[in-house]
N, CA, C, O and the ligand as a Tripos MOL2 file, in Angstrom:
@<TRIPOS>MOLECULE
protein
  233   231    59     0     0
PROTEIN
NO_CHARGES

@<TRIPOS>ATOM
      1 N          51.6350  110.3720   72.8720 N.3       1 MET1
      2 CA         52.4650  110.5010   74.1500 C.3       1 MET1
      3 C          53.7140  111.4170   73.8290 C.2       1 MET1
      4 O          54.3150  111.3080   72.7600 O.2       1 MET1
      5 N          54.0820  112.3500   74.8320 N.am      2 PHE2
      6 CA         55.2170  112.8760   74.7920 C.3       2 PHE2
      7 C          55.9990  112.6400   76.0510 C.2       2 PHE2
      8 O          55.5600  112.2790   77.1430 O.2       2 PHE2
      9 N          57.4400  112.9520   75.6480 N.am      3 GLU3
     10 CA         58.2320  112.4050   76.9500 C.3       3 GLU3
     11 C          59.4140  113.3680   77.0950 C.2       3 GLU3
     12 O          60.0940  113.7100   76.1280 O.2       3 GLU3
     13 N          59.5900  113.7120   78.1220 N.am      4 PHE4
     14 CA         60.6340  114.7130   78.5570 C.3       4 PHE4
     15 C          61.7890  114.0960   79.0070 C.2       4 PHE4
     16 O          61.7500  113.4850   80.0740 O.2       4 PHE4
     17 N          62.7620  114.1560   78.3920 N.am      5 VAL5
     18 CA         64.2500  113.5170   78.5600 C.3       5 VAL5
     19 C          65.2810  114.3930   79.2630 C.2       5 VAL5
     20 O          66.0830  115.0390   78.5890 O.2       5 VAL5
     21 N          65.2880  114.4330   80.4580 N.am      6 CYS6
     22 CA         66.2190  115.4600   81.1150 C.3       6 CYS6
     23 C          67.7310  115.5620   80.6970 C.2       6 CYS6
     24 O          68.4090  116.5840   80.5930 O.2       6 CYS6
     25 N          68.0560  114.3940   80.5040 N.am      7 GLU7
     26 CA         69.4850  114.3090   80.0320 C.3       7 GLU7
     27 C          70.1140  115.2810   78.7600 C.2       7 GLU7
     28 O          71.2790  115.6440   78.6030 O.2       7 GLU7
     29 N          68.9680  115.5520   77.9520 N.am      8 LYS8
     30 CA         69.1500  116.2850   76.9000 C.3       8 LYS8
     31 C          69.7120  117.6620   77.2200 C.2       8 LYS8
     32 O          70.4570  118.2550   76.4390 O.2       8 LYS8
     33 N          69.2770  118.2130   78.5540 N.am      9 LEU9
     34 CA         69.4710  119.5050   79.0730 C.3       9 LEU9
     35 C          70.5190  119.3220   80.2170 C.2       9 LEU9
     36 O          71.3980  120.1740   80.3490 O.2       9 LEU9
     37 N          70.4560  118.2180   81.0650 N.am     10 VAL10
     38 CA         71.3970  118.1160   82.1610 C.3      10 VAL10
     39 C          72.0060  116.7390   82.1050 C.2      10 VAL10
     40 O          71.4520  115.7340   82.5510 O.2      10 VAL10
     41 N          73.3500  116.7710   81.4420 N.am     11 PRO11
     42 CA         74.1310  115.6660   81.1360 C.3      11 PRO11
     43 C          74.1110  114.6720   82.6420 C.2      11 PRO11
     44 O          74.4410  115.1440   83.7300 O.2      11 PRO11
     45 N          73.7240  113.4350   82.4720 N.am     12 GLY12
     46 CA         74.1340  112.6330   83.5770 C.3      12 GLY12
     47 C          72.6900  112.4050   84.4380 C.2      12 GLY12
     48 O          72.5840  111.4730   85.2350 O.2      12 GLY12
     49 N          71.6930  113.2780   84.2060 N.am     13 CYS13
     50 CA         70.3440  113.1380   84.8710 C.3      13 CYS13
     51 C          69.5470  112.0880   84.0760 C.2      13 CYS13
     52 O          69.2900  112.1400   82.8740 O.2      13 CYS13
     53 N          69.2130  111.1630   84.9180 N.am     14 THR14
     54 CA         68.2650  110.1370   84.0600 C.3      14 THR14
     55 C          66.8780  110.2170   84.1920 C.2      14 THR14
     56 O          66.2070  109.2580   83.8090 O.2      14 THR14
     57 N          66.3350  111.2030   84.6720 N.am     15 ALA15
     58 CA         65.0400  111.4490   84.8060 C.3      15 ALA15
     59 C          64.1740  111.7170   83.5570 C.2      15 ALA15
     60 O          64.4750  112.5740   82.7260 O.2      15 ALA15
     61 N          63.0050  110.8770   83.4690 N.am     16 LYS16
     62 CA         62.1450  111.0740   82.3010 C.3      16 LYS16
     63 C          60.6870  111.3600   82.8020 C.2      16 LYS16
     64 O          60.2900  111.0100   83.9130 O.2      16 LYS16
     65 N          60.0230  111.9440   81.9960 N.am     17 GLU17
     66 CA         58.5440  112.0800   82.4010 C.3      17 GLU17
     67 C          57.8160  111.9360   81.1060 C.2      17 GLU17
     68 O          58.1520  112.4070   80.0190 O.2      17 GLU17
     69 N          56.6250  111.1150   81.4280 N.am     18 GLN18
     70 CA         55.6850  111.0530   80.0450 C.3      18 GLN18
     71 C          54.5020  111.5850   80.3790 C.2      18 GLN18
     72 O          54.0730  111.5900   81.5320 O.2      18 GLN18
     73 N          53.8360  112.1200   79.2740 N.am     19 ALA19
     74 CA         52.5970  112.6280   79.3620 C.3      19 ALA19
     75 C          51.7200  112.5520   78.0800 C.2      19 ALA19
     76 O          52.2430  112.2900   76.9970 O.2      19 ALA19
     77 N          50.3880  112.7820   78.2040 N.am     20 ASP20
     78 CA         49.5730  112.6000   76.9610 C.3      20 ASP20
     79 C          49.7190  113.8590   76.0190 C.2      20 ASP20
     80 O          49.5380  113.7220   74.8090 O.2      20 ASP20
     81 N          50.0240  115.0090   76.5320 N.am     21 THR21
     82 CA         49.9940  116.0740   75.6980 C.3      21 THR21
     83 C          51.1640  116.9580   75.8060 C.2      21 THR21
     84 O          51.7520  116.9300   76.8880 O.2      21 THR21
     85 N          51.6310  117.7680   74.8510 N.am     22 ARG22
     86 CA         53.0280  118.3890   74.9860 C.3      22 ARG22
     87 C          52.7620  119.2900   75.9550 C.2      22 ARG22
     88 O          53.7130  119.3820   76.7310 O.2      22 ARG22
     89 N          51.8110  120.0260   76.2370 N.am     23 ASP23
     90 CA         51.8220  121.2150   77.2900 C.3      23 ASP23
     91 C          51.9810  120.4200   78.7590 C.2      23 ASP23
     92 O          52.5930  120.9600   79.6800 O.2      23 ASP23
     93 N          51.4400  119.2290   78.8870 N.am     24 GLU24
     94 CA         51.4460  118.4850   80.0780 C.3      24 GLU24
     95 C          52.9390  118.0200   80.4320 C.2      24 GLU24
     96 O          53.3770  118.0680   81.5810 O.2      24 GLU24
     97 N          53.6330  117.5890   79.3940 N.am     25 ALA25
     98 CA         55.0500  117.0550   79.3180 C.3      25 ALA25
     99 C          55.8790  118.4730   79.6020 C.2      25 ALA25
    100 O          56.8200  118.4290   80.3950 O.2      25 ALA25
    101 N          55.5870  119.5310   79.0590 N.am     26 LEU26
    102 CA         56.1960  120.7770   79.3670 C.3      26 LEU26
    103 C          56.0180  121.1670   81.0760 C.2      26 LEU26
    104 O          56.9260  121.5470   81.8140 O.2      26 LEU26
    105 N          54.8070  120.9840   81.3870 N.am     27 ASP27
    106 CA         54.6330  121.3030   82.8050 C.3      27 ASP27
    107 C          55.5600  120.3270   83.6300 C.2      27 ASP27
    108 O          56.2880  120.7440   84.5310 O.2      27 ASP27
    109 N          55.4890  119.1120   83.2920 N.am     28 LYS28
    110 CA         56.3930  118.2540   84.1980 C.3      28 LYS28
    111 C          57.8400  118.6710   84.1910 C.2      28 LYS28
    112 O          58.5660  118.8460   85.1700 O.2      28 LYS28
    113 N          58.1220  118.7940   82.9470 N.am     29 ALA29
    114 CA         59.6260  119.1740   82.6430 C.3      29 ALA29
    115 C          60.0790  120.4640   83.5730 C.2      29 ALA29
    116 O          61.1050  120.5300   84.2490 O.2      29 ALA29
    117 N          59.1050  121.4220   83.4410 N.am     30 GLU30
    118 CA         59.5510  122.5530   84.0990 C.3      30 GLU30
    119 C          59.4420  122.4250   85.5620 C.2      30 GLU30
    120 O          60.1670  123.1830   86.2060 O.2      30 GLU30
    121 N          58.6520  121.5860   86.2410 N.am     31 ARG31
    122 CA         58.4050  121.3390   87.6050 C.3      31 ARG31
    123 C          59.7710  120.5540   87.9390 C.2      31 ARG31
    124 O          60.3870  120.8310   88.9680 O.2      31 ARG31
    125 N          60.1740  119.6870   87.1540 N.am     32 HIS32
    126 CA         61.3020  118.7090   87.4250 C.3      32 HIS32
    127 C          62.5450  119.5340   87.4230 C.2      32 HIS32
    128 O          63.4130  119.2500   88.2490 O.2      32 HIS32
    129 N          62.7420  120.5600   86.5610 N.am     33 MET33
    130 CA         63.9620  121.4670   86.5580 C.3      33 MET33
    131 C          63.9350  122.3470   87.7850 C.2      33 MET33
    132 O          64.9950  122.6770   88.3170 O.2      33 MET33
    133 N          62.6710  122.7720   88.2940 N.am     34 VAL34
    134 CA         62.4940  123.6390   89.3750 C.3      34 VAL34
    135 C          63.1270  122.7410   90.6910 C.2      34 VAL34
    136 O          64.0680  123.1270   91.3840 O.2      34 VAL34
    137 N          62.4980  121.6440   90.8440 N.am     35 ASP35
    138 CA         62.6080  120.8420   91.9350 C.3      35 ASP35
    139 C          63.9900  120.2820   92.2260 C.2      35 ASP35
    140 O          64.4620  120.2370   93.3620 O.2      35 ASP35
    141 N          64.6120  119.8570   91.1300 N.am     36 HIS36
    142 CA         65.7230  118.9370   91.0330 C.3      36 HIS36
    143 C          67.1450  119.7970   90.5270 C.2      36 HIS36
    144 O          68.2940  119.4730   90.8290 O.2      36 HIS36
    145 N          66.7890  120.8490   89.7690 N.am     37 HIS37
    146 CA         67.9800  121.4110   89.3660 C.3      37 HIS37
    147 C          68.0720  122.8290   89.6590 C.2      37 HIS37
    148 O          68.8830  123.4950   89.0160 O.2      37 HIS37
    149 N          67.2670  123.4410   90.6430 N.am     38 ASP38
    150 CA         67.3910  124.7170   91.2180 C.3      38 ASP38
    151 C          67.0490  125.9180   90.1690 C.2      38 ASP38
    152 O          67.5480  127.0440   90.1820 O.2      38 ASP38
    153 N          66.0990  125.4200   89.2760 N.am     39 ARG39
    154 CA         65.7670  126.3360   88.1400 C.3      39 ARG39
    155 C          64.7310  127.2920   88.6010 C.2      39 ARG39
    156 O          63.9050  126.8850   89.4180 O.2      39 ARG39
    157 N          64.6740  128.6100   88.1410 N.am     40 MET40
    158 CA         63.3640  129.3000   88.3020 C.3      40 MET40
    159 C          62.3970  129.1530   87.3570 C.2      40 MET40
    160 O          62.8240  129.2030   86.2030 O.2      40 MET40
    161 N          61.3970  129.0120   87.4680 N.am     41 SER41
    162 CA         60.1370  128.7240   86.7390 C.3      41 SER41
    163 C          59.8590  130.0900   85.8650 C.2      41 SER41
    164 O          60.1320  131.2080   86.3020 O.2      41 SER41
    165 N          59.3160  129.8640   84.6510 N.am     42 GLY42
    166 CA         59.0940  131.0090   83.7810 C.3      42 GLY42
    167 C          59.2480  130.7350   82.3370 C.2      42 GLY42
    168 O          59.6100  129.6590   81.8610 O.2      42 GLY42
    169 N          58.9200  131.8720   81.6400 N.am     43 SER43
    170 CA         59.0580  131.6860   80.1790 C.3      43 SER43
    171 C          60.4220  131.1290   79.5220 C.2      43 SER43
    172 O          60.5230  130.3710   78.5570 O.2      43 SER43
    173 N          61.2780  131.6130   80.1760 N.am     44 ASP44
    174 CA         62.9000  131.2190   79.6860 C.3      44 ASP44
    175 C          62.8460  129.6010   79.8520 C.2      44 ASP44
    176 O          63.0750  128.8350   78.9170 O.2      44 ASP44
    177 N          62.5710  129.2600   80.9360 N.am     45 LEU45
    178 CA         62.6380  127.7780   81.2690 C.3      45 LEU45
    179 C          61.8200  126.9260   80.4370 C.2      45 LEU45
    180 O          62.2040  125.8090   80.0900 O.2      45 LEU45
    181 N          60.5530  127.4830   80.0600 N.am     46 ARG46
    182 CA         59.6610  126.7490   79.4150 C.3      46 ARG46
    183 C          60.2120  126.5570   77.9270 C.2      46 ARG46
    184 O          60.0890  125.4810   77.3420 O.2      46 ARG46
    185 N          60.7850  127.5940   77.3940 N.am     47 ALA47
    186 CA         61.4690  127.5090   76.0600 C.3      47 ALA47
    187 C          62.5460  126.6770   76.2070 C.2      47 ALA47
    188 O          62.8280  126.0650   75.1760 O.2      47 ALA47
    189 N          63.2140  126.4650   77.1250 N.am     48 GLU48
    190 CA         64.5930  125.7250   77.2310 C.3      48 GLU48
    191 C          64.1670  124.2990   77.2480 C.2      48 GLU48
    192 O          64.7130  123.4900   76.4990 O.2      48 GLU48
    193 N          63.1600  123.9330   78.1160 N.am     49 VAL49
    194 CA         62.7320  122.5960   78.2770 C.3      49 VAL49
    195 C          62.1390  121.9940   76.8890 C.2      49 VAL49
    196 O          62.1660  120.8110   76.5500 O.2      49 VAL49
    197 N          61.6260  123.0330   76.2060 N.am     50 ASP50
    198 CA         60.8670  122.4150   74.9170 C.3      50 ASP50
    199 C          61.6470  121.5670   73.9780 C.2      50 ASP50
    200 O          61.1240  120.7250   73.2480 O.2      50 ASP50
    201 N          63.1240  121.8610   74.0340 N.am     51 ILE51
    202 CA         63.9180  121.1070   73.0490 C.3      51 ILE51
    203 C          64.1760  119.6110   73.7160 C.2      51 ILE51
    204 O          64.8330  118.7680   73.1050 O.2      51 ILE51
    205 N          63.6780  119.3890   74.8470 N.am     52 ALA52
    206 CA         63.8290  118.1360   75.5520 C.3      52 ALA52
    207 C          62.6240  117.3220   75.5820 C.2      52 ALA52
    208 O          62.6480  116.2230   76.1380 O.2      52 ALA52
    209 N          61.4550  117.8220   74.9680 N.am     53 VAL53
    210 CA         60.2780  117.1540   74.9150 C.3      53 VAL53
    211 C          60.0970  116.5210   73.6460 C.2      53 VAL53
    212 O          59.8160  117.2240   72.6750 O.2      53 VAL53
    213 N          60.2360  115.1460   73.5160 N.am     54 LEU54
    214 CA         59.8510  114.2930   72.3700 C.3      54 LEU54
    215 C          58.5410  113.8780   72.1820 C.2      54 LEU54
    216 O          57.7710  113.6950   73.1250 O.2      54 LEU54
    217 N          58.2050  113.6980   70.8650 N.am     55 ARG55
    218 CA         56.9170  112.9890   70.6530 C.3      55 ARG55
    219 C          57.4060  111.5730   70.4220 C.2      55 ARG55
    220 O          58.3790  111.2680   69.7330 O.2      55 ARG55
    221 N          56.5150  110.6480   71.1620 N.am     56 LEU56
    222 CA         56.7950  109.3120   71.2450 C.3      56 LEU56
    223 C          56.1000  108.6500   69.9830 C.2      56 LEU56
    224 O          54.9300  109.0190   69.8760 O.2      56 LEU56
    225 N          56.4730  107.8630   69.1050 N.am     57 SER57
    226 CA         55.7240  107.2270   68.0130 C.3      57 SER57
    227 C          54.5660  106.5250   68.1830 C.2      57 SER57
    228 O          53.7090  106.5600   67.3000 O.2      57 SER57
    229 N          54.3860  105.8130   69.3110 N.am     58 HIS58
    230 CA         53.3070  104.9110   69.3790 C.3      58 HIS58
    231 C          52.1640  105.6680   70.3650 C.2      58 HIS58
    232 O          51.0950  105.1100   70.6120 O.2      58 HIS58
    233 ZN         66.9870  116.2600   85.8720 Zn       59 ZN59
@<TRIPOS>BOND
     1     1     2 1
     2     2     3 1
     3     3     4 2
     4     3     5 am
     5     5     6 1
     6     6     7 1
     7     7     8 2
     8     7     9 am
     9     9    10 1
    10    10    11 1
    11    11    12 2
    12    11    13 am
    13    13    14 1
    14    14    15 1
    15    15    16 2
    16    15    17 am
    17    17    18 1
    18    18    19 1
    19    19    20 2
    20    19    21 am
    21    21    22 1
    22    22    23 1
    23    23    24 2
    24    23    25 am
    25    25    26 1
    26    26    27 1
    27    27    28 2
    28    27    29 am
    29    29    30 1
    30    30    31 1
    31    31    32 2
    32    31    33 am
    33    33    34 1
    34    34    35 1
    35    35    36 2
    36    35    37 am
    37    37    38 1
    38    38    39 1
    39    39    40 2
    40    39    41 am
    41    41    42 1
    42    42    43 1
    43    43    44 2
    44    43    45 am
    45    45    46 1
    46    46    47 1
    47    47    48 2
    48    47    49 am
    49    49    50 1
    50    50    51 1
    51    51    52 2
    52    51    53 am
    53    53    54 1
    54    54    55 1
    55    55    56 2
    56    55    57 am
    57    57    58 1
    58    58    59 1
    59    59    60 2
    60    59    61 am
    61    61    62 1
    62    62    63 1
    63    63    64 2
    64    63    65 am
    65    65    66 1
    66    66    67 1
    67    67    68 2
    68    67    69 am
    69    69    70 1
    70    70    71 1
    71    71    72 2
    72    71    73 am
    73    73    74 1
    74    74    75 1
    75    75    76 2
    76    75    77 am
    77    77    78 1
    78    78    79 1
    79    79    80 2
    80    79    81 am
    81    81    82 1
    82    82    83 1
    83    83    84 2
    84    83    85 am
    85    85    86 1
    86    86    87 1
    87    87    88 2
    88    87    89 am
    89    89    90 1
    90    90    91 1
    91    91    92 2
    92    91    93 am
    93    93    94 1
    94    94    95 1
    95    95    96 2
    96    95    97 am
    97    97    98 1
    98    98    99 1
    99    99   100 2
   100    99   101 am
   101   101   102 1
   102   102   103 1
   103   103   104 2
   104   103   105 am
   105   105   106 1
   106   106   107 1
   107   107   108 2
   108   107   109 am
   109   109   110 1
   110   110   111 1
   111   111   112 2
   112   111   113 am
   113   113   114 1
   114   114   115 1
   115   115   116 2
   116   115   117 am
   117   117   118 1
   118   118   119 1
   119   119   120 2
   120   119   121 am
   121   121   122 1
   122   122   123 1
   123   123   124 2
   124   123   125 am
   125   125   126 1
   126   126   127 1
   127   127   128 2
   128   127   129 am
   129   129   130 1
   130   130   131 1
   131   131   132 2
   132   131   133 am
   133   133   134 1
   134   134   135 1
   135   135   136 2
   136   135   137 am
   137   137   138 1
   138   138   139 1
   139   139   140 2
   140   139   141 am
   141   141   142 1
   142   142   143 1
   143   143   144 2
   144   143   145 am
   145   145   146 1
   146   146   147 1
   147   147   148 2
   148   147   149 am
   149   149   150 1
   150   150   151 1
   151   151   152 2
   152   151   153 am
   153   153   154 1
   154   154   155 1
   155   155   156 2
   156   155   157 am
   157   157   158 1
   158   158   159 1
   159   159   160 2
   160   159   161 am
   161   161   162 1
   162   162   163 1
   163   163   164 2
   164   163   165 am
   165   165   166 1
   166   166   167 1
   167   167   168 2
   168   167   169 am
   169   169   170 1
   170   170   171 1
   171   171   172 2
   172   171   173 am
   173   173   174 1
   174   174   175 1
   175   175   176 2
   176   175   177 am
   177   177   178 1
   178   178   179 1
   179   179   180 2
   180   179   181 am
   181   181   182 1
   182   182   183 1
   183   183   184 2
   184   183   185 am
   185   185   186 1
   186   186   187 1
   187   187   188 2
   188   187   189 am
   189   189   190 1
   190   190   191 1
   191   191   192 2
   192   191   193 am
   193   193   194 1
   194   194   195 1
   195   195   196 2
   196   195   197 am
   197   197   198 1
   198   198   199 1
   199   199   200 2
   200   199   201 am
   201   201   202 1
   202   202   203 1
   203   203   204 2
   204   203   205 am
   205   205   206 1
   206   206   207 1
   207   207   208 2
   208   207   209 am
   209   209   210 1
   210   210   211 1
   211   211   212 2
   212   211   213 am
   213   213   214 1
   214   214   215 1
   215   215   216 2
   216   215   217 am
   217   217   218 1
   218   218   219 1
   219   219   220 2
   220   219   221 am
   221   221   222 1
   222   222   223 1
   223   223   224 2
   224   223   225 am
   225   225   226 1
   226   226   227 1
   227   227   228 2
   228   227   229 am
   229   229   230 1
   230   230   231 1
   231   231   232 2
@<TRIPOS>SUBSTRUCTURE
     1 MET1         2 RESIDUE 1 A MET
     2 PHE2         6 RESIDUE 1 A PHE
     3 GLU3        10 RESIDUE 1 A GLU
     4 PHE4        14 RESIDUE 1 A PHE
     5 VAL5        18 RESIDUE 1 A VAL
     6 CYS6        22 RESIDUE 1 A CYS
     7 GLU7        26 RESIDUE 1 A GLU
     8 LYS8        30 RESIDUE 1 A LYS
     9 LEU9        34 RESIDUE 1 A LEU
    10 VAL10       38 RESIDUE 1 A VAL
    11 PRO11       42 RESIDUE 1 A PRO
    12 GLY12       46 RESIDUE 1 A GLY
    13 CYS13       50 RESIDUE 1 A CYS
    14 THR14       54 RESIDUE 1 A THR
    15 ALA15       58 RESIDUE 1 A ALA
    16 LYS16       62 RESIDUE 1 A LYS
    17 GLU17       66 RESIDUE 1 A GLU
    18 GLN18       70 RESIDUE 1 A GLN
    19 ALA19       74 RESIDUE 1 A ALA
    20 ASP20       78 RESIDUE 1 A ASP
    21 THR21       82 RESIDUE 1 A THR
    22 ARG22       86 RESIDUE 1 A ARG
    23 ASP23       90 RESIDUE 1 A ASP
    24 GLU24       94 RESIDUE 1 A GLU
    25 ALA25       98 RESIDUE 1 A ALA
    26 LEU26      102 RESIDUE 1 A LEU
    27 ASP27      106 RESIDUE 1 A ASP
    28 LYS28      110 RESIDUE 1 A LYS
    29 ALA29      114 RESIDUE 1 A ALA
    30 GLU30      118 RESIDUE 1 A GLU
    31 ARG31      122 RESIDUE 1 A ARG
    32 HIS32      126 RESIDUE 1 A HIS
    33 MET33      130 RESIDUE 1 A MET
    34 VAL34      134 RESIDUE 1 A VAL
    35 ASP35      138 RESIDUE 1 A ASP
    36 HIS36      142 RESIDUE 1 A HIS
    37 HIS37      146 RESIDUE 1 A HIS
    38 ASP38      150 RESIDUE 1 A ASP
    39 ARG39      154 RESIDUE 1 A ARG
    40 MET40      158 RESIDUE 1 A MET
    41 SER41      162 RESIDUE 1 A SER
    42 GLY42      166 RESIDUE 1 A GLY
    43 SER43      170 RESIDUE 1 A SER
    44 ASP44      174 RESIDUE 1 A ASP
    45 LEU45      178 RESIDUE 1 A LEU
    46 ARG46      182 RESIDUE 1 A ARG
    47 ALA47      186 RESIDUE 1 A ALA
    48 GLU48      190 RESIDUE 1 A GLU
    49 VAL49      194 RESIDUE 1 A VAL
    50 ASP50      198 RESIDUE 1 A ASP
    51 ILE51      202 RESIDUE 1 A ILE
    52 ALA52      206 RESIDUE 1 A ALA
    53 VAL53      210 RESIDUE 1 A VAL
    54 LEU54      214 RESIDUE 1 A LEU
    55 ARG55      218 RESIDUE 1 A ARG
    56 LEU56      222 RESIDUE 1 A LEU
    57 SER57      226 RESIDUE 1 A SER
    58 HIS58      230 RESIDUE 1 A HIS
    59 ZN59       233 GROUP 0 **** ****
């Protein structure tokens, strides 16, 4: 499992998204940033959200 923790990018945002694969977590993270933080989707955003996607140990 992978988890996107928005607070790592946007302090104060409590949104988290979980997914089975890293790619899927990145998709959800990107969509969240576009929908909730007025970001433009694209490779720059994809690279940015990558640091906020964590692998869960279980
Ligand atoms: Zn957020």
